[in-house]
C-alpha positions as CSV (number, residue, x, y, z in Angstrom):
1,M,-3.2,-6.5,-10.5
2,D,0.1,-8.3,-10.8
3,L,3.6,-6.7,-10.7
4,Q,4.0,-6.5,-14.5
5,T,0.6,-4.6,-14.8
6,L,1.8,-2.4,-12.0
7,T,5.2,-1.6,-13.7
8,E,3.4,-0.7,-17.1
9,L,0.9,1.6,-15.3
10,A,3.7,3.4,-13.4
11,A,5.8,3.7,-16.6
12,N,2.8,5.5,-18.2
13,G,2.0,7.7,-15.1
14,E,-1.2,6.2,-14.4
15,I,-0.7,5.4,-10.8
16,R,-2.1,7.9,-8.3
17,E,-1.0,6.4,-5.1
18,L,-0.2,3.0,-3.4
19,E,-1.6,2.4,0.0
20,L,0.4,-0.2,1.8
21,L,-2.3,-1.4,4.4
22,S,-1.1,-2.6,7.9
23,L,-3.2,-5.7,8.8
24,E,-3.4,-7.8,12.0
25,G,-0.8,-10.6,11.9
26,G,2.2,-8.3,11.2
27,F,1.9,-8.2,7.4
28,Y,0.8,-5.7,4.7
29,I,-1.1,-5.7,1.4
30,A,-0.9,-3.0,-1.3
31,R,-3.8,-1.4,-2.8
32,V,-3.0,0.7,-6.0
33,R,-5.3,3.7,-6.7
34,L,-5.8,4.9,-10.4
35,D,-8.0,7.6,-11.6
36,N,-11.2,5.5,-11.7
37,A,-10.4,2.3,-9.8
38,Q,-8.6,0.8,-6.9
39,M,-6.8,-2.6,-7.1
40,T,-5.1,-4.9,-4.8
41,L,-1.6,-6.0,-5.8
42,L,-1.8,-9.9,-6.4
43,G,1.0,-12.5,-6.3
44,D,1.5,-15.2,-8.8
45,D,-1.1,-17.4,-7.0
46,T,-3.6,-14.5,-7.9
47,K,-4.1,-14.0,-4.0
48,P,-3.3,-10.6,-2.3
49,L,0.5,-10.3,-2.2
50,R,1.6,-10.5,1.5
51,I,4.3,-8.0,2.1
52,G,6.5,-7.8,5.2
53,S,7.6,-4.2,5.5
54,T,8.3,-1.0,3.5
55,T,11.8,-2.6,2.7
56,H,10.2,-5.7,1.3
57,L,7.9,-3.4,-0.9
58,R,11.0,-1.3,-2.1
59,D,12.8,-4.6,-2.9
60,L,9.7,-5.9,-5.0
61,L,9.4,-2.4,-6.9
62,Q,13.1,-1.6,-7.2
63,R,12.7,-1.4,-11.1
64,V,9.4,0.2,-11.1
65,P,9.1,4.1,-11.9
66,P,8.4,6.0,-8.5
67,F,4.9,7.2,-7.6
68,P,3.3,8.3,-4.3
69,C,3.1,5.8,-1.5
70,V,1.4,5.9,1.9
71,L,1.6,3.6,4.9
72,V,-2.1,3.1,6.4
73,Q,-2.6,2.0,9.8
74,H,-6.1,1.8,11.6
75,C,-6.1,2.8,15.1
76,V,-7.9,-0.1,16.7
77,H,-7.2,1.1,20.2
78,D,-9.5,4.2,19.7
79,E,-12.2,1.9,18.0
80,M,-12.1,-0.5,21.0
81,C,-12.3,2.1,23.7
82,G,-14.6,4.4,22.1
83,V,-12.6,7.5,23.2
84,R,-13.6,9.7,20.3
85,E,-16.9,10.6,19.0
86,G,-17.5,10.3,15.2
87,P,-15.7,8.4,12.7
88,V,-12.0,7.4,13.4
89,G,-9.8,7.7,10.4
90,P,-6.7,5.7,9.8
91,L,-3.2,7.0,10.4
92,R,-1.6,7.7,6.8
93,I,2.1,8.1,6.6
94,P,3.7,9.0,3.3
95,F,6.9,7.3,2.3
96,T,8.9,6.7,-0.9
97,L,10.2,3.8,-2.8
98,A,13.6,5.2,-2.9
99,S,16.2,3.2,-0.9
100,S,16.4,4.3,2.7
101,L,20.3,3.9,2.6
């Protein structure tokens, strides 16, 4: 999904949530959840768009109607150390696209 498609879907109220996934290497990718599908936000090169921060995402989507967003970080420490039994879920922190100023 490109930015234009994201904007159109947001204007129609079709976006259920955007997950900003924290990846190793200090960058993020955005996964957009619709009613029946999940899609990754792509750049002009049709590869996943590398996002530097929540501020970078806000700048990219400043003209897009608002929708729910969540920052997703996996807890690799728990996975490596095996501290917990059972599945280890990711940390999910809601945030808004509104400017933080």
